[in-house]
C-alpha positions in Angstrom: -1.6 -13.6 -42.3 -4.3 -13.9 -39.7 -7.6 -12.9 -41.3 -10.2 -13.9 -38.7 -8.9 -11.9 -35.8 -11.5 -9.1 -36.0 -14.4 -11.6 -35.9 -12.7 -13.4 -32.9 -12.3 -10.1 -31.1 -16.0 -9.3 -31.6 -17.0 -12.7 -30.2 -14.6 -12.3 -27.3 -15.9 -8.9 -26.5 -19.4 -10.3 -26.1 -18.1 -12.8 -23.6 -15.9 -10.3 -21.7 -18.8 -7.8 -21.4 -21.4 -10.2 -20.3 -19.7 -13.1 -18.5 -16.3 -11.9 -17.2 -16.4 -8.2 -16.2 -13.8 -6.0 -14.7 -12.6 -8.7 -12.3 -13.5 -12.3 -11.6 -14.3 -14.4 -8.6 -14.1 -18.2 -9.3 -14.1 -21.4 -7.4 -12.3 -24.3 -9.0 -10.5 -27.5 -7.8 -7.8 -27.4 -10.5 -6.4 -24.4 -12.3 -3.4 -23.8 -14.6 -1.9 -20.3 -14.5 0.5 -18.9 -17.1 2.4 -15.6 -17.1 3.5 -13.3 -20.0 3.6 -15.1 -23.4 4.7 -12.0 -25.3 4.1 -13.0 -28.9 5.1 -16.6 -28.6 2.1 -18.8 -29.6 4.2 -21.9 -29.0 4.3 -21.4 -25.2 0.6 -20.5 -25.2 -0.1 -23.7 -27.2 1.9 -25.6 -24.6 -0.1 -24.2 -21.8 -3.4 -25.0 -23.4 -2.2 -28.5 -24.2 -1.0 -29.0 -20.6 -4.3 -27.8 -19.4 -6.0 -30.4 -21.5 -3.6 -33.1 -20.3 -4.2 -32.2 -16.7 -7.9 -31.9 -17.1 -8.1 -28.6 -15.3 -11.3 -26.8 -14.6 -9.8 -23.4 -15.7 -6.7 -22.0 -17.4 -5.7 -18.4 -16.6 -3.3 -16.2 -18.5 -2.1 -13.2 -16.6 -1.6 -10.8 -19.5 1.1 -9.5 -21.9 0.1 -11.5 -25.0 1.8 -9.2 -27.5 5.0 -7.1 -28.0 8.6 -8.3 -27.9 8.0 -11.7 -29.6 7.3 -11.8 -33.4 3.9 -13.4 -33.5 1.6 -11.4 -31.3 -1.2 -11.5 -33.8 -1.0 -15.3 -34.0 -0.8 -15.5 -30.2 -3.9 -13.4 -29.7 -5.8 -15.5 -32.3 -4.9 -18.7 -30.5 -5.9 -17.5 -27.1 -9.1 -15.8 -28.3 -10.1 -19.0 -30.2 -10.0 -20.9 -26.9 -11.7 -18.2 -25.0 -14.6 -18.1 -27.5 -14.9 -21.9 -27.7 -14.6 -22.4 -23.9 -15.6 -19.2 -22.1 -16.2 -21.0 -18.8 -12.8 -22.6 -18.8 -10.5 -19.8 -20.1 -9.6 -16.4 -18.5 -7.4 -13.8 -20.1 -6.4 -11.0 -17.7 -5.0 -7.7 -18.7 -1.3 -6.9 -18.5 0.6 -3.7 -18.9 1.3 -4.5 -22.6 -2.4 -4.6 -23.4 -1.9 -0.9 -24.2 -1.6 1.0 -27.5 1.2 3.1 -26.0 3.3 0.1 -25.0 2.6 -1.5 -28.4 4.0 1.5 -30.2 7.3 1.2 -28.4 7.6 -2.6 -28.1 6.7 -3.8 -31.6 3.1 -5.0 -31.7 1.7 -1.9 -33.4 4.0 -2.3 -36.3 3.3 -6.1 -36.5 -0.5 -5.5 -36.3 -0.4 -2.8 -39.1 1.8 -4.9 -41.3 -0.3 -8.0 -41.0 -3.9 -6.7 -40.7 -3.8 -3.0 -41.6 -4.1 0.2 -39.5 -7.8 -0.3 -38.9 -7.0 -3.3 -36.7 -5.7 -1.0 -34.0 -9.2 0.2 -33.1 -10.8 -3.2 -32.4 -7.6 -4.5 -30.6 -7.7 -1.4 -28.3 -11.4 -2.2 -27.5 -10.4 -5.7 -26.6 -7.8 -4.4 -24.2 -10.2 -2.2 -22.3 -12.6 -5.2 -21.6 -10.0 -7.6 -20.2 -10.4 -8.2 -16.5 -7.8 -6.8 -14.1 -7.6 -9.6 -11.6 -9.2 -12.8 -10.4 -9.8 -14.2 -6.9 -9.6 -18.0 -6.9 -11.4 -20.0 -4.2 -11.4 -17.0 -1.9 -7.7 -17.8 -1.3 -5.5 -16.9 -4.3 -5.2 -13.5 -5.9 -4.3 -13.6 -9.6 -3.1 -10.4 -11.1 -0.5 -9.2 -13.7 1.5 -6.8 -11.4 0.4 -6.7 -7.9 -0.4 -4.8 -4.7 -1.5 -1.2 -5.0 -0.9 1.5 -2.3 -2.6 4.5 -0.7 0.2 6.7 0.6 2.9 4.8 -1.3 5.7 5.3 1.2 7.9 3.0 3.2 5.7 3.6 6.2 2.8 1.4 7.5 -0.5 2.1 5.8 -4.0 0.6 5.7 -4.2 -1.9 2.9 -6.7 -1.3 0.1 -9.7 -3.6 0.2 -10.8 -5.7 -2.8 -14.0 -3.7 -2.7 -12.1 -0.4 -3.1 -10.1 -1.9 -6.0 -13.2 -3.4 -7.7 -14.8 0.0 -7.6 -11.9 1.6 -9.5 -11.5 -1.0 -12.1 -15.3 -1.1 -12.8 -15.2 2.6 -13.6 -12.9 2.1 -16.6 -13.9 -1.3 -17.7 -14.8 -1.5 -21.4 -14.3 2.3 -21.8 -11.7 4.1 -23.8 -10.8 6.2 -20.8 -7.1 6.3 -20.3 -5.8 4.5 -17.2 -4.8 7.1 -14.7 -1.0 7.0 -14.4 -1.4 7.7 -10.6 -4.3 5.3 -10.0 -4.9 1.9 -8.6 -5.5 0.2 -12.0 -2.1 1.3 -13.2 -0.5 -0.2 -10.2 -2.3 -3.5 -10.6 -0.7 -3.8 -14.0 2.8 -2.5 -13.2 3.8 -2.9 -9.5 6.5 -5.4 -8.5 7.3 -7.2 -5.2 10.6 -6.7 -3.4 11.5 -8.7 -0.3 14.1 -6.3 1.1 11.4 -3.6 1.4 8.8 -3.4 4.1 6.1 -1.2 2.5 6.3 0.7 -0.7 9.0 2.6 -2.7 9.0 4.2 -6.2 9.8 1.8 -9.0 12.5 2.1 -11.6 9.7 1.5 -14.2 8.5 5.0 -13.9 6.2 7.5 -12.1 3.0 6.2 -10.5 4.5 2.7 -10.3 5.8 1.1 -7.0 7.7 -1.8 -5.5 5.6 -3.4 -2.8 7.4 -5.0 0.2 6.9 -8.0 2.4 4.7 -6.1 5.0 2.6 -4.5 2.2 1.8 -7.8 0.5 1.3 -9.7 3.8 -1.1 -7.0 5.2 -3.0 -6.8 1.9 -3.5 -10.6 2.0 -4.6 -10.6 5.6 -6.9 -7.7 5.2 -8.7 -9.4 2.3 -8.7 -12.9 3.8 -6.4 -14.2 1.1 -3.5 -16.6 1.3 -1.3 -16.2 -1.8 -0.5 -13.9 -4.7 0.3 -15.3 -8.2 1.4 -12.7 -10.7 3.5 -12.3 -13.8 5.1 -9.1 -15.3 8.8 -9.7 -14.4 11.3 -11.8 -16.2 12.2 -14.8 -14.1 13.4 -18.3 -14.8 9.9 -19.8 -15.3 8.6 -19.6 -11.7 10.1 -17.6 -8.7 8.9 -17.2 -5.1 9.1 -14.4 -2.6 8.5 -15.8 0.9 6.7 -13.7 3.7 10.1 -13.1 5.4 11.4 -11.4 2.2 13.6 -14.3 1.1 13.7 -15.1 -2.6 13.7 -18.5 -4.4 14.4 -18.2 -8.2 13.8 -20.8 -10.8 11.6 -23.4 -9.1 12.1 -26.9 -10.5 9.9 -28.7 -12.9 7.5 -30.9 -10.9 8.2 -29.1 -7.7 5.2 -29.1 -5.3 4.4 -26.7 -2.5 1.4 -26.8 -0.2 -0.8 -23.7 0.2 0.0 -23.8 3.9 3.7 -23.6 3.1 3.1 -20.7 0.7 0.8 -18.7 3.0 1.5 -15.0 2.5 3.9 -15.5 -0.3 4.1 -14.0 -3.8 4.8 -16.2 -6.8 5.9 -14.8 -10.2 5.3 -16.9 -13.3 6.8 -16.1 -16.7 5.9 -17.9 -19.9 7.7 -16.1 -22.7 10.8 -17.2 -24.6 11.8 -13.7 -25.5 14.3 -13.1 -22.7 16.1 -16.5 -23.0 15.2 -17.8 -19.6 12.8 -20.6 -18.7 9.1 -20.5 -19.5 6.7 -22.0 -17.0 3.2 -22.5 -15.7 1.7 -23.3 -12.3 -1.0 -25.9 -11.6 -3.0 -24.7 -8.6 -5.3 -27.0 -6.6 -7.0 -26.4 -3.2 -4.1 -28.1 -1.5 -1.1 -26.4 -3.3 0.8 -25.9 -6.5 2.9 -27.9 -8.9 5.5 -26.2 -11.2 5.8 -27.0 -14.9 8.6 -25.8 -17.2 8.4 -25.6 -21.0 10.9 -27.8 -22.8 10.1 -27.0 -26.4 
């Protein structure tokens, strides 16, 4: 049983409130990015070990640390220990499963109560509310759990939202117990998915207020905000998958595969780092020149 999680949460909250905020803008020459780990501390441990081996400046987890897998409490403890010990070198973004409602349906609430008691729900929920929604890396790469939000949310051309508009909305709810508006931008940051056969936006099968964003939507969003690439998580893929700007899809990028940022311009990369769904788990090493794919081998 994990007994020190509450103290770790309190220490992490101090960092999240004072050093991290509702979103982050960082410059770094070498960054390791991981997707959903979903209650599997072994993949989180692999990512942290790989980060140490590569000597990266920063390691970024894109959310969904609990639910589905059996050891969400242990996974949170592992990640918070590293955040507390190295706050300048670790980023934990918010995913759609950093939510008491999702935890009720997907297993973490029961795990948490069984291991730590019902009172743990309160401080875990407070932790969720203070996790950043996204990060901008080197003024080039947008790191987020889900993806591009919309204004009109139809399959017709629309003006992309600016990062300033998005920042305003996430700041309003950061570190508050206010529920995320199911029709608002923060909800879409956590839940939206790319789809290359679509141009703009369409309702998602995930539920109301959630959308697929198409190739024109993500390209125009990147252009409008002077960005080059989106790296996100949220979907089950074989470790690392790529949507190109023309809408073509490349599933399951190989271990050690390298791509330049110029080659990836206006693309969307999905990285998934959980073992729950039986596919590959991966991580992406991002430098100012490009990316390298790593796959978990156990």
